[in-house]
Biotite code that builds the C-alpha atoms (Angstrom):
import biotite.structure as struc

atoms = struc.array([
    struc.Atom([2.994, 0.617, 14.028], chain_id="A", res_id=1, res_name="MET", atom_name="CA", element="C"),
    struc.Atom([6.098, -0.496, 15.826], chain_id="A", res_id=2, res_name="ASN", atom_name="CA", element="C"),
    struc.Atom([8.602, -2.490, 13.818], chain_id="A", res_id=3, res_name="LYS", atom_name="CA", element="C"),
    struc.Atom([8.511, -5.414, 16.221], chain_id="A", res_id=4, res_name="GLU", atom_name="CA", element="C"),
    struc.Atom([4.756, -5.645, 15.761], chain_id="A", res_id=5, res_name="GLU", atom_name="CA", element="C"),
    struc.Atom([5.094, -5.862, 12.006], chain_id="A", res_id=6, res_name="LEU", atom_name="CA", element="C"),
    struc.Atom([7.642, -8.562, 11.427], chain_id="A", res_id=7, res_name="ILE", atom_name="CA", element="C"),
    struc.Atom([7.016, -12.266, 11.733], chain_id="A", res_id=8, res_name="SER", atom_name="CA", element="C"),
    struc.Atom([10.009, -14.591, 11.643], chain_id="A", res_id=9, res_name="GLY", atom_name="CA", element="C"),
    struc.Atom([13.430, -13.132, 10.861], chain_id="A", res_id=10, res_name="ASN", atom_name="CA", element="C"),
    struc.Atom([13.904, -9.396, 10.373], chain_id="A", res_id=11, res_name="GLU", atom_name="CA", element="C"),
    struc.Atom([15.823, -9.539, 7.099], chain_id="A", res_id=12, res_name="SER", atom_name="CA", element="C"),
    struc.Atom([14.566, -7.526, 4.154], chain_id="A", res_id=13, res_name="SER", atom_name="CA", element="C"),
    struc.Atom([12.529, -9.182, 1.444], chain_id="A", res_id=14, res_name="PHE", atom_name="CA", element="C"),
    struc.Atom([12.353, -7.420, -1.898], chain_id="A", res_id=15, res_name="PHE", atom_name="CA", element="C"),
    struc.Atom([9.144, -7.505, -3.888], chain_id="A", res_id=16, res_name="HIS", atom_name="CA", element="C"),
    struc.Atom([9.438, -9.991, -6.748], chain_id="A", res_id=17, res_name="ARG", atom_name="CA", element="C"),
    struc.Atom([7.815, -7.554, -9.193], chain_id="A", res_id=18, res_name="ILE", atom_name="CA", element="C"),
    struc.Atom([8.230, -4.029, -7.802], chain_id="A", res_id=19, res_name="LEU", atom_name="CA", element="C"),
    struc.Atom([11.738, -4.624, -6.387], chain_id="A", res_id=20, res_name="ASN", atom_name="CA", element="C"),
    struc.Atom([10.934, -2.655, -3.223], chain_id="A", res_id=21, res_name="THR", atom_name="CA", element="C"),
    struc.Atom([11.505, -3.702, 0.372], chain_id="A", res_id=22, res_name="ASP", atom_name="CA", element="C"),
    struc.Atom([8.170, -5.102, 1.518], chain_id="A", res_id=23, res_name="ILE", atom_name="CA", element="C"),
    struc.Atom([9.059, -4.392, 5.162], chain_id="A", res_id=24, res_name="LYS", atom_name="CA", element="C"),
    struc.Atom([9.990, -0.742, 4.680], chain_id="A", res_id=25, res_name="GLU", atom_name="CA", element="C"),
    struc.Atom([7.614, 1.594, 6.510], chain_id="A", res_id=26, res_name="GLU", atom_name="CA", element="C"),
    struc.Atom([5.867, 4.395, 4.537], chain_id="A", res_id=27, res_name="PRO", atom_name="CA", element="C"),
    struc.Atom([7.663, 7.739, 4.249], chain_id="A", res_id=28, res_name="ASN", atom_name="CA", element="C"),
    struc.Atom([5.998, 11.182, 4.333], chain_id="A", res_id=29, res_name="PHE", atom_name="CA", element="C"),
    struc.Atom([4.723, 10.792, 0.760], chain_id="A", res_id=30, res_name="GLU", atom_name="CA", element="C"),
    struc.Atom([3.257, 7.356, 1.395], chain_id="A", res_id=31, res_name="GLU", atom_name="CA", element="C"),
    struc.Atom([0.514, 5.652, 3.356], chain_id="A", res_id=32, res_name="ASP", atom_name="CA", element="C"),
    struc.Atom([-0.508, 2.069, 4.107], chain_id="A", res_id=33, res_name="SER", atom_name="CA", element="C"),
    struc.Atom([-3.657, 0.026, 4.548], chain_id="A", res_id=34, res_name="ILE", atom_name="CA", element="C"),
    struc.Atom([-4.489, -3.667, 5.004], chain_id="A", res_id=35, res_name="ILE", atom_name="CA", element="C"),
    struc.Atom([-7.139, -5.540, 3.006], chain_id="A", res_id=36, res_name="PHE", atom_name="CA", element="C"),
    struc.Atom([-8.587, -9.035, 3.333], chain_id="A", res_id=37, res_name="GLY", atom_name="CA", element="C"),
    struc.Atom([-10.407, -10.393, 0.260], chain_id="A", res_id=38, res_name="CYS", atom_name="CA", element="C"),
    struc.Atom([-10.157, -14.157, 0.464], chain_id="A", res_id=39, res_name="GLY", atom_name="CA", element="C"),
    struc.Atom([-6.979, -16.076, -0.344], chain_id="A", res_id=40, res_name="CYS", atom_name="CA", element="C"),
    struc.Atom([-4.163, -13.543, -0.195], chain_id="A", res_id=41, res_name="PHE", atom_name="CA", element="C"),
    struc.Atom([-2.308, -14.905, -3.246], chain_id="A", res_id=42, res_name="TRP", atom_name="CA", element="C"),
    struc.Atom([-4.714, -13.453, -5.806], chain_id="A", res_id=43, res_name="GLY", atom_name="CA", element="C"),
    struc.Atom([-5.640, -10.414, -3.729], chain_id="A", res_id=44, res_name="ALA", atom_name="CA", element="C"),
    struc.Atom([-2.035, -9.226, -3.594], chain_id="A", res_id=45, res_name="GLU", atom_name="CA", element="C"),
    struc.Atom([-1.656, -9.339, -7.361], chain_id="A", res_id=46, res_name="LYS", atom_name="CA", element="C"),
    struc.Atom([-4.698, -7.066, -7.774], chain_id="A", res_id=47, res_name="CYS", atom_name="CA", element="C"),
    struc.Atom([-2.973, -4.344, -5.805], chain_id="A", res_id=48, res_name="PHE", atom_name="CA", element="C"),
    struc.Atom([0.635, -4.642, -6.980], chain_id="A", res_id=49, res_name="TRP", atom_name="CA", element="C"),
    struc.Atom([-0.579, -4.046, -10.550], chain_id="A", res_id=50, res_name="LYS", atom_name="CA", element="C"),
    struc.Atom([-2.006, -0.602, -9.731], chain_id="A", res_id=51, res_name="LEU", atom_name="CA", element="C"),
    struc.Atom([0.139, 2.400, -10.748], chain_id="A", res_id=52, res_name="PRO", atom_name="CA", element="C"),
    struc.Atom([1.406, 4.313, -7.719], chain_id="A", res_id=53, res_name="GLY", atom_name="CA", element="C"),
    struc.Atom([1.565, 1.315, -5.401], chain_id="A", res_id=54, res_name="VAL", atom_name="CA", element="C"),
    struc.Atom([5.021, 1.269, -3.813], chain_id="A", res_id=55, res_name="VAL", atom_name="CA", element="C"),
    struc.Atom([4.964, -2.234, -2.389], chain_id="A", res_id=56, res_name="THR", atom_name="CA", element="C"),
    struc.Atom([2.655, -5.013, -1.251], chain_id="A", res_id=57, res_name="THR", atom_name="CA", element="C"),
    struc.Atom([3.014, -7.945, 1.096], chain_id="A", res_id=58, res_name="SER", atom_name="CA", element="C"),
    struc.Atom([0.806, -10.707, 2.424], chain_id="A", res_id=59, res_name="VAL", atom_name="CA", element="C"),
    struc.Atom([0.331, -11.477, 6.071], chain_id="A", res_id=60, res_name="GLY", atom_name="CA", element="C"),
    struc.Atom([-2.005, -12.088, 8.971], chain_id="A", res_id=61, res_name="TYR", atom_name="CA", element="C"),
    struc.Atom([-4.027, -9.572, 10.984], chain_id="A", res_id=62, res_name="ALA", atom_name="CA", element="C"),
    struc.Atom([-7.092, -9.214, 13.160], chain_id="A", res_id=63, res_name="GLY", atom_name="CA", element="C"),
    struc.Atom([-6.432, -12.137, 15.497], chain_id="A", res_id=64, res_name="GLY", atom_name="CA", element="C"),
    struc.Atom([-5.021, -12.759, 18.940], chain_id="A", res_id=65, res_name="GLU", atom_name="CA", element="C"),
    struc.Atom([-2.019, -15.077, 18.591], chain_id="A", res_id=66, res_name="LYS", atom_name="CA", element="C"),
    struc.Atom([1.409, -13.496, 18.193], chain_id="A", res_id=67, res_name="LYS", atom_name="CA", element="C"),
    struc.Atom([3.507, -14.499, 15.186], chain_id="A", res_id=68, res_name="ASN", atom_name="CA", element="C"),
    struc.Atom([1.049, -17.049, 13.795], chain_id="A", res_id=69, res_name="PRO", atom_name="CA", element="C"),
    struc.Atom([2.120, -19.464, 11.098], chain_id="A", res_id=70, res_name="SER", atom_name="CA", element="C"),
    struc.Atom([0.201, -20.096, 7.885], chain_id="A", res_id=71, res_name="TYR", atom_name="CA", element="C"),
    struc.Atom([-0.979, -23.479, 9.120], chain_id="A", res_id=72, res_name="TYR", atom_name="CA", element="C"),
    struc.Atom([-2.177, -22.018, 12.418], chain_id="A", res_id=73, res_name="GLN", atom_name="CA", element="C"),
    struc.Atom([-4.129, -19.298, 10.611], chain_id="A", res_id=74, res_name="VAL", atom_name="CA", element="C"),
    struc.Atom([-5.616, -21.869, 8.226], chain_id="A", res_id=75, res_name="CYS", atom_name="CA", element="C"),
    struc.Atom([-6.861, -23.852, 11.205], chain_id="A", res_id=76, res_name="SER", atom_name="CA", element="C"),
    struc.Atom([-9.133, -20.922, 12.049], chain_id="A", res_id=77, res_name="GLY", atom_name="CA", element="C"),
    struc.Atom([-8.196, -20.895, 15.735], chain_id="A", res_id=78, res_name="VAL", atom_name="CA", element="C"),
    struc.Atom([-5.979, -17.784, 15.755], chain_id="A", res_id=79, res_name="THR", atom_name="CA", element="C"),
    struc.Atom([-8.669, -15.337, 14.667], chain_id="A", res_id=80, res_name="GLY", atom_name="CA", element="C"),
    struc.Atom([-6.440, -13.854, 11.986], chain_id="A", res_id=81, res_name="HIS", atom_name="CA", element="C"),
    struc.Atom([-7.461, -13.137, 8.412], chain_id="A", res_id=82, res_name="ALA", atom_name="CA", element="C"),
    struc.Atom([-5.277, -13.620, 5.362], chain_id="A", res_id=83, res_name="GLU", atom_name="CA", element="C"),
    struc.Atom([-4.540, -10.047, 4.320], chain_id="A", res_id=84, res_name="VAL", atom_name="CA", element="C"),
    struc.Atom([-2.583, -7.833, 1.945], chain_id="A", res_id=85, res_name="VAL", atom_name="CA", element="C"),
    struc.Atom([-0.687, -4.801, 3.176], chain_id="A", res_id=86, res_name="LYS", atom_name="CA", element="C"),
    struc.Atom([-0.529, -2.052, 0.549], chain_id="A", res_id=87, res_name="VAL", atom_name="CA", element="C"),
    struc.Atom([1.860, 0.908, 0.661], chain_id="A", res_id=88, res_name="VAL", atom_name="CA", element="C"),
    struc.Atom([1.138, 3.619, -1.882], chain_id="A", res_id=89, res_name="TRP", atom_name="CA", element="C"),
    struc.Atom([2.451, 6.969, -3.039], chain_id="A", res_id=90, res_name="ASN", atom_name="CA", element="C"),
    struc.Atom([-0.243, 9.500, -2.115], chain_id="A", res_id=91, res_name="ILE", atom_name="CA", element="C"),
    struc.Atom([0.768, 11.759, -5.008], chain_id="A", res_id=92, res_name="ASN", atom_name="CA", element="C"),
    struc.Atom([0.195, 9.083, -7.646], chain_id="A", res_id=93, res_name="LYS", atom_name="CA", element="C"),
    struc.Atom([-2.786, 7.075, -6.419], chain_id="A", res_id=94, res_name="ILE", atom_name="CA", element="C"),
    struc.Atom([-5.545, 7.871, -3.953], chain_id="A", res_id=95, res_name="ASP", atom_name="CA", element="C"),
    struc.Atom([-6.984, 5.684, -1.230], chain_id="A", res_id=96, res_name="ILE", atom_name="CA", element="C"),
    struc.Atom([-10.284, 5.851, -3.129], chain_id="A", res_id=97, res_name="SER", atom_name="CA", element="C"),
    struc.Atom([-8.596, 4.031, -6.050], chain_id="A", res_id=98, res_name="ASP", atom_name="CA", element="C"),
    struc.Atom([-7.486, 1.298, -3.655], chain_id="A", res_id=99, res_name="LEU", atom_name="CA", element="C"),
    struc.Atom([-10.959, 1.071, -2.156], chain_id="A", res_id=100, res_name="LEU", atom_name="CA", element="C"),
    struc.Atom([-12.450, 0.722, -5.637], chain_id="A", res_id=101, res_name="LYS", atom_name="CA", element="C"),
    struc.Atom([-10.150, -2.219, -6.255], chain_id="A", res_id=102, res_name="MET", atom_name="CA", element="C"),
    struc.Atom([-10.995, -3.748, -2.885], chain_id="A", res_id=103, res_name="PHE", atom_name="CA", element="C"),
    struc.Atom([-14.768, -3.626, -3.267], chain_id="A", res_id=104, res_name="TRP", atom_name="CA", element="C"),
    struc.Atom([-14.777, -4.755, -6.896], chain_id="A", res_id=105, res_name="GLU", atom_name="CA", element="C"),
    struc.Atom([-12.228, -7.605, -6.728], chain_id="A", res_id=106, res_name="CYS", atom_name="CA", element="C"),
    struc.Atom([-14.232, -9.858, -4.398], chain_id="A", res_id=107, res_name="HIS", atom_name="CA", element="C"),
    struc.Atom([-17.707, -10.407, -2.978], chain_id="A", res_id=108, res_name="ASN", atom_name="CA", element="C"),
    struc.Atom([-17.973, -8.568, 0.366], chain_id="A", res_id=109, res_name="PRO", atom_name="CA", element="C"),
    struc.Atom([-21.443, -9.989, 1.028], chain_id="A", res_id=110, res_name="THR", atom_name="CA", element="C"),
    struc.Atom([-20.029, -13.465, 1.631], chain_id="A", res_id=111, res_name="GLN", atom_name="CA", element="C"),
    struc.Atom([-19.450, -14.007, 5.354], chain_id="A", res_id=112, res_name="LYS", atom_name="CA", element="C"),
    struc.Atom([-16.314, -15.878, 6.433], chain_id="A", res_id=113, res_name="ASN", atom_name="CA", element="C"),
    struc.Atom([-15.718, -17.188, 2.955], chain_id="A", res_id=114, res_name="ARG", atom_name="CA", element="C"),
    struc.Atom([-14.734, -16.223, -0.550], chain_id="A", res_id=115, res_name="GLN", atom_name="CA", element="C"),
    struc.Atom([-15.684, -18.483, -3.395], chain_id="A", res_id=116, res_name="GLY", atom_name="CA", element="C"),
    struc.Atom([-14.954, -22.074, -2.433], chain_id="A", res_id=117, res_name="ASN", atom_name="CA", element="C"),
    struc.Atom([-12.692, -21.085, 0.491], chain_id="A", res_id=118, res_name="ASP", atom_name="CA", element="C"),
    struc.Atom([-14.503, -21.073, 3.816], chain_id="A", res_id=119, res_name="THR", atom_name="CA", element="C"),
    struc.Atom([-13.395, -20.030, 7.294], chain_id="A", res_id=120, res_name="GLY", atom_name="CA", element="C"),
    struc.Atom([-12.840, -16.837, 9.263], chain_id="A", res_id=121, res_name="THR", atom_name="CA", element="C"),
    struc.Atom([-9.349, -16.525, 7.770], chain_id="A", res_id=122, res_name="GLN", atom_name="CA", element="C"),
    struc.Atom([-10.972, -15.726, 4.409], chain_id="A", res_id=123, res_name="TYR", atom_name="CA", element="C"),
    struc.Atom([-13.279, -13.005, 5.716], chain_id="A", res_id=124, res_name="ARG", atom_name="CA", element="C"),
    struc.Atom([-13.567, -9.621, 4.036], chain_id="A", res_id=125, res_name="SER", atom_name="CA", element="C"),
    struc.Atom([-11.667, -6.983, 6.007], chain_id="A", res_id=126, res_name="THR", atom_name="CA", element="C"),
    struc.Atom([-10.315, -3.456, 5.900], chain_id="A", res_id=127, res_name="ILE", atom_name="CA", element="C"),
    struc.Atom([-7.804, -2.761, 8.645], chain_id="A", res_id=128, res_name="PHE", atom_name="CA", element="C"),
    struc.Atom([-6.638, 0.827, 8.727], chain_id="A", res_id=129, res_name="TYR", atom_name="CA", element="C"),
    struc.Atom([-3.676, 2.144, 10.682], chain_id="A", res_id=130, res_name="THR", atom_name="CA", element="C"),
    struc.Atom([-4.468, 5.870, 10.558], chain_id="A", res_id=131, res_name="HIS", atom_name="CA", element="C"),
    struc.Atom([-7.660, 7.405, 11.932], chain_id="A", res_id=132, res_name="GLU", atom_name="CA", element="C"),
    struc.Atom([-7.688, 9.914, 9.045], chain_id="A", res_id=133, res_name="LYS", atom_name="CA", element="C"),
    struc.Atom([-8.705, 7.118, 6.659], chain_id="A", res_id=134, res_name="ASN", atom_name="CA", element="C"),
    struc.Atom([-11.725, 5.912, 8.612], chain_id="A", res_id=135, res_name="LYS", atom_name="CA", element="C"),
    struc.Atom([-14.337, 8.273, 7.147], chain_id="A", res_id=136, res_name="ASP", atom_name="CA", element="C"),
    struc.Atom([-13.502, 7.632, 3.502], chain_id="A", res_id=137, res_name="ILE", atom_name="CA", element="C"),
    struc.Atom([-13.486, 3.872, 4.087], chain_id="A", res_id=138, res_name="ILE", atom_name="CA", element="C"),
    struc.Atom([-16.951, 4.021, 5.617], chain_id="A", res_id=139, res_name="LEU", atom_name="CA", element="C"),
    struc.Atom([-18.190, 6.342, 2.853], chain_id="A", res_id=140, res_name="ALA", atom_name="CA", element="C"),
    struc.Atom([-17.004, 3.898, 0.189], chain_id="A", res_id=141, res_name="SER", atom_name="CA", element="C"),
    struc.Atom([-18.756, 1.054, 1.971], chain_id="A", res_id=142, res_name="LYS", atom_name="CA", element="C"),
    struc.Atom([-22.020, 3.005, 2.130], chain_id="A", res_id=143, res_name="GLU", atom_name="CA", element="C"),
    struc.Atom([-21.852, 3.843, -1.564], chain_id="A", res_id=144, res_name="ALA", atom_name="CA", element="C"),
    struc.Atom([-21.010, 0.283, -2.579], chain_id="A", res_id=145, res_name="TYR", atom_name="CA", element="C"),
    struc.Atom([-23.791, -1.086, -0.403], chain_id="A", res_id=146, res_name="GLN", atom_name="CA", element="C"),
    struc.Atom([-26.278, 1.071, -2.297], chain_id="A", res_id=147, res_name="GLU", atom_name="CA", element="C"),
    struc.Atom([-24.982, -0.298, -5.604], chain_id="A", res_id=148, res_name="GLU", atom_name="CA", element="C"),
    struc.Atom([-25.200, -3.863, -4.310], chain_id="A", res_id=149, res_name="LEU", atom_name="CA", element="C"),
    struc.Atom([-28.747, -3.434, -3.022], chain_id="A", res_id=150, res_name="TYR", atom_name="CA", element="C"),
    struc.Atom([-29.741, -1.971, -6.394], chain_id="A", res_id=151, res_name="ALA", atom_name="CA", element="C"),
    struc.Atom([-28.442, -5.142, -8.047], chain_id="A", res_id=152, res_name="ASN", atom_name="CA", element="C"),
    struc.Atom([-30.095, -7.628, -5.678], chain_id="A", res_id=153, res_name="ASN", atom_name="CA", element="C"),
    struc.Atom([-27.074, -8.368, -3.499], chain_id="A", res_id=154, res_name="PHE", atom_name="CA", element="C"),
    struc.Atom([-27.290, -8.529, 0.276], chain_id="A", res_id=155, res_name="GLY", atom_name="CA", element="C"),
    struc.Atom([-25.552, -6.920, 3.212], chain_id="A", res_id=156, res_name="LEU", atom_name="CA", element="C"),
    struc.Atom([-21.831, -6.191, 3.173], chain_id="A", res_id=157, res_name="ILE", atom_name="CA", element="C"),
    struc.Atom([-20.113, -8.355, 5.805], chain_id="A", res_id=158, res_name="GLU", atom_name="CA", element="C"),
    struc.Atom([-16.723, -6.604, 5.693], chain_id="A", res_id=159, res_name="THR", atom_name="CA", element="C"),
    struc.Atom([-14.979, -6.121, 9.026], chain_id="A", res_id=160, res_name="GLU", atom_name="CA", element="C"),
    struc.Atom([-13.631, -2.566, 9.299], chain_id="A", res_id=161, res_name="ILE", atom_name="CA", element="C"),
    struc.Atom([-11.458, -1.496, 12.212], chain_id="A", res_id=162, res_name="LYS", atom_name="CA", element="C"),
    struc.Atom([-8.233, 0.180, 13.225], chain_id="A", res_id=163, res_name="LYS", atom_name="CA", element="C"),
    struc.Atom([-5.371, -2.146, 14.132], chain_id="A", res_id=164, res_name="ILE", atom_name="CA", element="C"),
    struc.Atom([-1.732, -1.757, 15.100], chain_id="A", res_id=165, res_name="ASP", atom_name="CA", element="C"),
    struc.Atom([-0.415, -5.265, 14.529], chain_id="A", res_id=166, res_name="THR", atom_name="CA", element="C"),
    struc.Atom([0.361, -7.020, 11.260], chain_id="A", res_id=167, res_name="TYR", atom_name="CA", element="C"),
    struc.Atom([2.422, -10.168, 10.856], chain_id="A", res_id=168, res_name="TYR", atom_name="CA", element="C"),
    struc.Atom([4.219, -10.843, 7.595], chain_id="A", res_id=169, res_name="TYR", atom_name="CA", element="C"),
    struc.Atom([3.452, -14.245, 6.117], chain_id="A", res_id=170, res_name="ALA", atom_name="CA", element="C"),
    struc.Atom([6.246, -16.671, 5.322], chain_id="A", res_id=171, res_name="GLU", atom_name="CA", element="C"),
    struc.Atom([8.545, -15.632, 2.467], chain_id="A", res_id=172, res_name="ASP", atom_name="CA", element="C"),
    struc.Atom([7.231, -18.264, 0.067], chain_id="A", res_id=173, res_name="TYR", atom_name="CA", element="C"),
    struc.Atom([3.775, -16.654, 0.174], chain_id="A", res_id=174, res_name="HIS", atom_name="CA", element="C"),
    struc.Atom([5.038, -13.212, -0.852], chain_id="A", res_id=175, res_name="GLN", atom_name="CA", element="C"),
    struc.Atom([3.993, -12.433, -4.440], chain_id="A", res_id=176, res_name="GLN", atom_name="CA", element="C"),
    struc.Atom([3.211, -16.132, -4.727], chain_id="A", res_id=177, res_name="TYR", atom_name="CA", element="C"),
    struc.Atom([1.516, -15.873, -8.117], chain_id="A", res_id=178, res_name="LEU", atom_name="CA", element="C"),
    struc.Atom([4.714, -14.403, -9.584], chain_id="A", res_id=179, res_name="ALA", atom_name="CA", element="C"),
    struc.Atom([6.768, -17.435, -8.574], chain_id="A", res_id=180, res_name="VAL", atom_name="CA", element="C"),
    struc.Atom([7.583, -19.765, -11.447], chain_id="A", res_id=181, res_name="GLU", atom_name="CA", element="C"),
    struc.Atom([5.682, -23.007, -11.099], chain_id="A", res_id=182, res_name="GLY", atom_name="CA", element="C"),
    struc.Atom([3.305, -21.643, -8.468], chain_id="A", res_id=183, res_name="SER", atom_name="CA", element="C"),
    struc.Atom([-0.226, -22.915, -8.204], chain_id="A", res_id=184, res_name="ARG", atom_name="CA", element="C"),
    struc.Atom([-2.242, -20.275, -10.054], chain_id="A", res_id=185, res_name="GLN", atom_name="CA", element="C"),
    struc.Atom([-5.148, -19.937, -7.680], chain_id="A", res_id=186, res_name="TYR", atom_name="CA", element="C"),
    struc.Atom([-7.553, -17.170, -6.685], chain_id="A", res_id=187, res_name="CYS", atom_name="CA", element="C"),
    struc.Atom([-10.713, -17.686, -4.653], chain_id="A", res_id=188, res_name="SER", atom_name="CA", element="C"),
    struc.Atom([-12.296, -14.283, -5.202], chain_id="A", res_id=189, res_name="ALA", atom_name="CA", element="C"),
    struc.Atom([-15.791, -14.163, -6.677], chain_id="A", res_id=190, res_name="SER", atom_name="CA", element="C"),
    struc.Atom([-16.382, -10.551, -7.791], chain_id="A", res_id=191, res_name="PRO", atom_name="CA", element="C"),
    struc.Atom([-19.955, -9.253, -7.848], chain_id="A", res_id=192, res_name="THR", atom_name="CA", element="C"),
    struc.Atom([-19.242, -7.460, -11.166], chain_id="A", res_id=193, res_name="LYS", atom_name="CA", element="C"),
    struc.Atom([-20.736, -4.324, -9.606], chain_id="A", res_id=194, res_name="ILE", atom_name="CA", element="C"),
    struc.Atom([-18.678, -1.148, -10.058], chain_id="A", res_id=195, res_name="LYS", atom_name="CA", element="C"),
    struc.Atom([-17.974, 1.515, -7.434], chain_id="A", res_id=196, res_name="LEU", atom_name="CA", element="C"),
    struc.Atom([-18.426, 5.043, -8.766], chain_id="A", res_id=197, res_name="GLY", atom_name="CA", element="C"),
    struc.Atom([-17.821, 8.387, -7.084], chain_id="A", res_id=198, res_name="SER", atom_name="CA", element="C"),
    struc.Atom([-18.647, 8.647, -3.400], chain_id="A", res_id=199, res_name="PHE", atom_name="CA", element="C"),
    struc.Atom([-18.319, 11.172, -0.603], chain_id="A", res_id=200, res_name="ASN", atom_name="CA", element="C"),
    struc.Atom([-14.624, 12.020, -0.256], chain_id="A", res_id=201, res_name="GLY", atom_name="CA", element="C"),
    struc.Atom([-13.494, 10.106, -3.333], chain_id="A", res_id=202, res_name="SER", atom_name="CA", element="C"),
    struc.Atom([-10.631, 11.623, -5.286], chain_id="A", res_id=203, res_name="ASN", atom_name="CA", element="C"),
    struc.Atom([-9.688, 9.093, -7.931], chain_id="A", res_id=204, res_name="TYR", atom_name="CA", element="C"),
    struc.Atom([-6.245, 9.727, -9.402], chain_id="A", res_id=205, res_name="LYS", atom_name="CA", element="C"),
    struc.Atom([-5.893, 6.802, -11.779], chain_id="A", res_id=206, res_name="LEU", atom_name="CA", element="C"),
    struc.Atom([-7.157, 7.321, -15.338], chain_id="A", res_id=207, res_name="PRO", atom_name="CA", element="C"),
    struc.Atom([-10.451, 5.578, -16.039], chain_id="A", res_id=208, res_name="LYS", atom_name="CA", element="C"),
    struc.Atom([-8.851, 3.308, -18.629], chain_id="A", res_id=209, res_name="ASP", atom_name="CA", element="C"),
    struc.Atom([-6.697, 1.796, -15.874], chain_id="A", res_id=210, res_name="THR", atom_name="CA", element="C"),
    struc.Atom([-9.714, -0.266, -14.900], chain_id="A", res_id=211, res_name="TRP", atom_name="CA", element="C"),
    struc.Atom([-10.013, -1.733, -18.384], chain_id="A", res_id=212, res_name="ASN", atom_name="CA", element="C"),
    struc.Atom([-7.191, -4.035, -17.291], chain_id="A", res_id=213, res_name="ASN", atom_name="CA", element="C"),
    struc.Atom([-9.593, -5.742, -14.883], chain_id="A", res_id=214, res_name="PHE", atom_name="CA", element="C"),
    struc.Atom([-12.557, -7.423, -16.527], chain_id="A", res_id=215, res_name="ASN", atom_name="CA", element="C"),
    struc.Atom([-14.446, -9.074, -13.693], chain_id="A", res_id=216, res_name="TRP", atom_name="CA", element="C"),
    struc.Atom([-16.773, -10.731, -16.206], chain_id="A", res_id=217, res_name="ASP", atom_name="CA", element="C"),
    struc.Atom([-13.883, -13.054, -17.099], chain_id="A", res_id=218, res_name="ILE", atom_name="CA", element="C"),
    struc.Atom([-13.523, -15.944, -14.679], chain_id="A", res_id=219, res_name="ASP", atom_name="CA", element="C"),
    struc.Atom([-10.280, -15.652, -12.672], chain_id="A", res_id=220, res_name="LYS", atom_name="CA", element="C"),
    struc.Atom([-9.483, -12.362, -14.396], chain_id="A", res_id=221, res_name="CYS", atom_name="CA", element="C"),
    struc.Atom([-6.490, -11.674, -12.146], chain_id="A", res_id=222, res_name="VAL", atom_name="CA", element="C"),
    struc.Atom([-4.860, -15.010, -12.908], chain_id="A", res_id=223, res_name="LEU", atom_name="CA", element="C"),
    struc.Atom([-5.202, -14.464, -16.634], chain_id="A", res_id=224, res_name="ARG", atom_name="CA", element="C"),
    struc.Atom([-3.365, -11.130, -16.555], chain_id="A", res_id=225, res_name="SER", atom_name="CA", element="C"),
    struc.Atom([0.416, -10.770, -16.549], chain_id="A", res_id=226, res_name="ASN", atom_name="CA", element="C"),
    struc.Atom([2.342, -9.826, -13.421], chain_id="A", res_id=227, res_name="ASN", atom_name="CA", element="C"),
    struc.Atom([3.523, -6.420, -14.585], chain_id="A", res_id=228, res_name="ASN", atom_name="CA", element="C"),
    struc.Atom([2.251, -3.159, -13.078], chain_id="A", res_id=229, res_name="PRO", atom_name="CA", element="C"),
    struc.Atom([-0.155, -1.276, -15.320], chain_id="A", res_id=230, res_name="ILE", atom_name="CA", element="C"),
    struc.Atom([1.481, 1.550, -17.278], chain_id="A", res_id=231, res_name="LYS", atom_name="CA", element="C"),
    struc.Atom([-0.256, 4.905, -17.536], chain_id="A", res_id=232, res_name="ILE", atom_name="CA", element="C"),
    struc.Atom([-0.055, 6.783, -20.825], chain_id="A", res_id=233, res_name="ASN", atom_name="CA", element="C"),
    struc.Atom([0.835, 10.392, -20.037], chain_id="A", res_id=234, res_name="ASN", atom_name="CA", element="C"),
])
């Protein structure tokens, strides 16, 4: 990605409210990035910043046509963009398969152009990758999760998966919104409660007990948890 394609609004740095990392810093040689859409980006971002090994997260807009869209333009549904979360992770500490497990489990990918009570193309389920090397494992995870969903009487996955090269940062007040004092504690995701196990190419690096911090049986599980990243016991 080119820097000018990534930044919406001013080009000043914005440090993550929880991780204290520059959300606009591009990945180094030990890092990688991916973009997920799972409904309203407020709750989705918190899911990912809590995972050990995640360097930074940000919320933004991707998958549409209009340059530098505003939140209100995206919400109108006319720009074609989805509300998304950009995740940068340390490849030595967490694997893309861990991130994909979080993605598939934290929302309902069988809902088309909606998530929970939020409706519109801006809330669609998406995986936007920036490196071709990640395509196969993304598709393998989708195939495996689809099998699990079918086995539990869910329908077809509607997730849009494609390579993109443009991501626009959302306005500063949206970044890590759920960590802002006095913020509206809201999350539209409606998890299926179906787990993703091993799949072709998976190489989970997080300990299994990491996932005990996410109990999808509890309504609005993400909102009920604290903002701190999960600590791994060595």
